[in-house]
C-alpha positions in Angstrom: 40.2 53.1 -85.1 38.2 54.6 -82.5 35.3 52.7 -81.1 32.6 55.1 -82.5 34.3 53.9 -86.2 34.3 50.0 -85.1 30.7 50.2 -84.3 29.7 52.5 -87.3 31.2 49.5 -89.2 29.3 46.7 -87.4 26.2 48.4 -88.0 26.9 48.7 -91.9 28.1 45.0 -91.9 24.9 44.1 -90.5 22.3 46.1 -92.4 25.1 44.2 -95.4 24.0 40.7 -94.3 20.1 41.7 -93.6 19.8 43.1 -97.2 21.9 40.0 -98.6 19.5 37.5 -97.0 16.5 39.6 -97.7 17.2 38.2 -101.2 19.4 34.9 -100.9 18.1 33.1 -103.9 19.1 36.2 -106.2 22.7 36.9 -104.7 23.6 33.2 -105.0 26.9 34.0 -107.4 30.5 34.2 -107.9 30.7 35.6 -104.5 28.7 32.9 -102.2 31.3 30.6 -101.3 33.8 33.5 -100.0 31.0 35.2 -98.3 30.1 31.6 -96.8 33.9 31.1 -95.6 34.5 34.8 -94.2 31.1 34.5 -91.7 32.6 31.9 -89.4 35.4 33.7 -89.1 33.5 36.8 -88.1 31.5 35.3 -85.9 34.1 33.8 -84.1 35.7 37.3 -83.9 32.5 38.7 -82.1 32.4 36.0 -79.5 36.0 37.0 -78.2 34.9 40.2 -77.1 31.4 41.0 -76.1 29.9 44.5 -75.6 31.5 45.4 -72.6 34.9 44.8 -74.5 35.8 41.7 -71.6 35.7 38.2 -72.8 32.8 36.4 -74.0 30.6 35.0 -71.4 28.9 32.3 -73.5 32.4 30.8 -75.2 34.9 32.4 -72.8 36.5 33.9 -75.7 36.7 30.6 -77.8 34.5 31.8 -80.2 32.7 28.3 -79.6 29.3 27.9 -78.3 
């Protein structure tokens, strides 16, 4: 996968989360718990590498702040 494809998917995920959160009360259904389980993993992976491709400076790549 190219960097451009990764960036496109990140932007799509960001937009999906924004749309989901804007109508959160109506979305608490079957998938809610699965979404809540996956989000921390996504956040941790986003901290492993920062935008420049190097280790995140706020957590040194651990995913913990």
